[in-house]
C-alpha positions as CSV (number, residue, x, y, z in Angstrom):
1,X,25.4,-29.7,33.2
2,X,25.9,-33.4,34.2
3,X,25.0,-35.6,37.0
4,X,27.1,-37.9,39.3
5,X,25.5,-41.0,37.7
6,X,26.5,-39.7,34.2
7,X,30.1,-38.9,35.4
8,X,30.4,-42.4,36.9
9,X,29.3,-44.0,33.6
10,X,31.8,-42.0,31.7
11,X,34.6,-43.0,34.1
12,X,33.7,-46.7,33.8
13,X,33.7,-46.4,30.0
14,X,37.0,-44.7,29.9
15,X,38.5,-47.5,32.0
16,X,37.2,-50.3,29.8
17,X,39.9,-51.9,27.6
18,X,37.6,-52.1,24.6
19,X,36.6,-48.4,24.7
20,X,38.6,-45.8,22.9
21,X,36.7,-42.9,24.3
22,X,33.7,-42.0,26.4
23,X,32.1,-38.7,27.2
24,X,28.9,-37.0,28.1
25,X,26.9,-35.4,25.4
26,X,23.8,-33.3,25.5
27,X,22.7,-31.6,28.6
28,X,19.7,-30.2,30.4
29,X,18.5,-33.4,32.2
30,X,22.0,-34.8,32.7
31,X,22.7,-35.7,29.1
32,X,23.8,-39.2,27.9
33,X,27.0,-41.0,27.2
34,X,28.6,-41.8,23.9
35,X,31.4,-44.4,23.8
36,X,33.5,-45.6,20.9
37,X,34.6,-49.2,21.2
38,X,36.9,-51.6,19.2
39,X,35.1,-53.1,16.1
40,X,32.9,-56.0,17.1
41,X,33.4,-55.3,20.8
42,X,30.8,-52.7,21.5
43,X,28.1,-54.9,22.9
44,X,30.5,-57.0,25.0
45,X,32.0,-53.7,26.4
46,X,28.5,-52.3,27.0
47,X,27.4,-55.3,29.0
48,X,30.5,-55.2,31.2
49,X,30.0,-51.4,31.7
50,X,26.3,-51.8,32.7
51,X,27.2,-54.3,35.3
52,X,29.8,-52.1,36.8
53,X,27.5,-49.1,36.6
54,X,24.7,-51.0,38.4
55,X,27.2,-52.1,41.1
56,X,28.6,-48.5,41.7
57,X,25.5,-46.4,41.3
58,X,22.6,-48.7,41.9
59,X,20.8,-47.9,38.6
60,X,20.4,-49.9,35.5
61,X,21.7,-48.4,32.3
62,X,20.4,-48.8,28.8
63,X,22.5,-50.2,26.0
64,X,22.2,-48.9,22.4
65,X,24.6,-50.4,20.0
66,X,24.4,-49.4,16.3
67,X,24.3,-52.2,13.8
68,X,27.7,-53.0,12.3
69,X,28.3,-52.4,8.6
70,X,28.3,-55.8,6.8
71,X,29.9,-54.5,3.6
């Protein structure tokens, strides 16, 4: 089960040009969203998405971007 806020976040992510895919994962308390972005573009995309999310939903999202492999 998901929430309108999570659904909105997925839709915003799916519309972002640097995001290859976005979906809700987990459940119970609404779950969370996982997005796959172009290499080196994750943080920039996330920052754009959080601004749009805040404008649409009125809530502030959290950004978790994994470290890129330097090898």
